[in-house]
C-alpha positions as CSV (number, residue, x, y, z in Angstrom):
1,X,-9.9,-16.4,1.1
2,X,-9.1,-13.0,0.1
3,X,-7.2,-10.8,2.7
4,X,-8.8,-7.9,4.5
5,X,-7.7,-4.2,4.1
6,X,-7.8,-2.5,7.7
7,X,-7.6,1.2,7.2
8,X,-6.6,3.4,10.4
9,X,-7.6,7.0,10.4
10,X,-4.4,8.2,10.1
11,X,-3.9,6.0,6.8
12,X,-7.0,7.6,5.3
13,X,-5.9,11.2,6.1
14,X,-2.5,10.5,4.1
15,X,-4.5,8.9,1.1
16,X,-6.8,11.8,1.0
17,X,-4.2,14.1,0.6
18,X,-2.2,12.0,-1.6
19,X,-5.3,11.6,-4.0
20,X,-6.1,15.4,-3.6
21,X,-2.8,15.9,-4.9
22,X,-2.8,13.6,-7.5
23,X,-6.0,13.1,-9.2
24,X,-4.8,11.6,-12.0
25,X,-3.7,8.3,-9.6
26,X,-7.3,7.8,-8.3
27,X,-8.2,4.6,-10.8
28,X,-4.4,3.3,-10.6
29,X,-4.5,3.5,-6.5
30,X,-8.4,1.8,-6.4
31,X,-6.9,-0.9,-8.7
32,X,-3.7,-1.7,-6.9
33,X,-5.9,-1.6,-3.6
34,X,-8.2,-4.5,-5.2
35,X,-5.2,-6.5,-6.5
36,X,-3.8,-6.4,-3.0
37,X,-7.0,-7.9,-1.4
38,X,-7.5,-10.4,-4.2
39,X,-3.6,-11.8,-4.6
40,X,-0.9,-9.6,-2.5
41,X,1.3,-11.8,-4.1
42,X,0.5,-10.5,-7.8
43,X,3.3,-9.8,-9.8
44,X,2.1,-6.1,-10.7
45,X,2.5,-5.2,-6.7
46,X,6.1,-5.9,-6.7
47,X,5.5,-6.9,-3.1
48,X,8.7,-6.7,-0.5
49,X,9.4,-6.5,2.9
50,X,11.4,-3.5,3.8
51,X,14.9,-3.1,5.5
52,X,16.7,-1.4,8.3
53,X,14.1,1.3,10.6
54,X,11.1,-0.1,8.2
55,X,12.0,-3.6,8.6
56,X,8.4,-4.6,9.9
57,X,6.8,-3.1,7.1
58,X,6.3,-4.4,3.6
59,X,5.6,-2.2,0.2
60,X,3.8,-2.4,-3.0
61,X,4.0,-0.3,-5.8
62,X,1.2,1.7,-7.6
63,X,3.8,2.7,-10.4
64,X,7.2,3.7,-10.8
65,X,7.2,6.5,-8.6
66,X,4.5,5.9,-6.1
67,X,4.2,3.2,-3.1
68,X,1.9,2.0,-0.6
69,X,4.0,0.6,2.7
70,X,2.0,-1.7,4.9
71,X,1.6,-4.0,7.7
72,X,1.3,-7.5,6.6
73,X,-0.2,-10.2,8.9
74,X,0.0,-13.1,6.8
75,X,-1.7,-15.7,9.2
76,X,-4.4,-13.6,10.0
77,X,-5.2,-12.4,6.2
78,X,-4.7,-8.8,7.3
79,X,-3.4,-5.9,5.8
80,X,-2.8,-2.5,7.2
81,X,-1.8,0.2,5.0
82,X,0.3,2.8,6.6
83,X,1.9,5.5,4.2
84,X,1.3,6.4,0.5
85,X,3.3,8.7,-1.4
86,X,6.2,8.9,-3.8
87,X,9.2,6.4,-3.6
88,X,11.6,8.7,-1.5
89,X,8.6,10.3,0.8
90,X,7.6,6.8,2.3
91,X,10.9,5.1,2.8
């Protein structure tokens, strides 16, 4: 069974701003989300749990510079994206 992405209104706004600012990343962003739904453990995503004040979140890579932070519910197979942006901005 695949995981289910659940988009909040606040994430949709963040993602829209991000994609307007980086139109060259749209296809890479969409591909990343498709892979995430099918297999969150896929090596290209570099999924890892965050530490410190963000310790309840996980992160995946769009590319070397950009990340998506998310809440992960392994038991329910739900993934809620929280933020998207440059590595330094989302952490």
